[in-house]
C-alpha positions as CSV (number, residue, x, y, z in Angstrom):
1,M,103.6,122.6,69.3
2,K,105.5,120.5,71.9
3,L,104.7,117.0,73.0
4,D,102.9,118.2,76.2
5,D,100.7,120.5,74.0
6,L,99.9,117.5,71.7
7,V,99.1,115.3,74.7
8,K,96.7,118.0,76.1
9,S,95.0,118.4,72.7
10,V,94.5,114.7,72.2
11,A,93.3,114.3,75.8
12,T,90.8,117.2,75.5
13,G,89.6,116.1,72.0
14,S,89.0,112.5,73.0
15,D,87.9,112.6,76.6
16,L,91.1,110.7,77.7
17,S,93.2,111.4,80.7
18,T,96.5,113.1,79.9
19,V,98.3,109.9,81.1
20,K,96.3,107.7,78.7
21,A,96.7,110.3,75.9
22,R,100.5,110.3,76.5
23,A,100.6,106.5,76.4
24,L,98.6,106.5,73.2
25,I,100.9,109.0,71.5
26,D,104.0,107.2,72.7
27,H,102.6,103.9,71.3
28,V,101.7,105.5,67.9
29,F,105.1,107.0,67.4
30,G,106.8,103.9,68.7
31,S,104.9,101.8,66.2
32,I,105.9,104.2,63.4
33,G,109.6,104.0,64.4
34,D,109.5,100.2,64.7
35,A,107.9,99.9,61.2
36,L,110.6,102.2,59.7
37,A,113.3,100.2,61.5
38,R,111.9,97.1,59.7
39,G,112.1,99.0,56.4
40,E,108.4,99.3,56.0
41,E,106.5,102.4,54.8
42,V,103.8,103.9,57.0
43,S,101.1,105.6,55.0
44,L,98.5,107.8,56.7
45,P,95.9,108.8,54.0
46,G,95.2,112.5,54.1
47,F,98.3,113.2,56.2
48,G,101.3,111.7,54.5
49,K,103.8,108.8,54.7
50,F,106.9,108.0,56.6
51,F,109.6,105.9,55.0
52,S,113.3,105.1,55.4
53,K,115.8,106.1,52.8
54,A,119.4,104.9,52.5
55,T,122.2,107.4,51.8
56,D,125.5,106.4,50.3
57,A,128.9,107.1,51.9
58,R,130.4,110.3,50.5
59,T,133.2,112.8,51.0
60,G,132.3,116.0,52.7
61,R,134.3,118.9,54.2
62,N,134.9,119.7,57.8
63,P,133.3,123.1,58.2
64,R,136.0,124.4,60.6
65,T,139.1,123.4,58.7
66,G,137.8,122.7,55.2
67,E,139.6,119.4,55.2
68,P,137.9,116.6,53.3
69,M,136.3,113.9,55.5
70,Q,134.4,110.7,54.9
71,I,130.7,110.7,55.8
72,A,129.4,107.2,56.5
73,A,126.4,105.7,54.7
74,S,123.3,105.9,56.8
75,T,119.5,105.3,56.8
76,K,117.3,108.3,57.4
77,A,113.6,108.6,58.3
78,V,111.8,110.7,55.8
79,F,108.3,112.2,55.9
80,S,106.4,113.1,52.7
81,P,103.2,115.2,53.3
82,G,100.0,114.1,51.6
83,K,97.9,116.4,49.4
84,A,95.3,117.2,52.2
85,L,98.1,118.3,54.5
86,K,99.8,120.4,51.8
87,D,96.4,122.1,51.1
88,K,96.1,123.1,54.8
89,L,99.4,124.9,54.7
90,P,99.5,128.7,53.9
91,V,100.8,129.7,50.5
92,A,104.4,130.9,50.8
93,K,105.0,134.6,50.0
94,S,107.4,135.1,47.2
95,R,110.7,136.7,48.0
96,S,111.1,139.7,45.7
């Protein structure tokens, strides 16, 4: 699903125009991004939670040359699905 598909789905399901649905979606995801930037966790019961996670600097390898290179420390946005969302997902087939 792409953003336009999500906008159409929200607009149809809520009797909003596509312009208002797009503004709503932009505001929701903007608010989540702002909260993560402040170091806050965003919890959506039944769906999951978004949080930021710091990673330490480390030594990696350049995939082309194999030479060691330093990878800087960073902060990543992480999503952890809630139980209700996990239960909606199909069971993975085993690889035999």
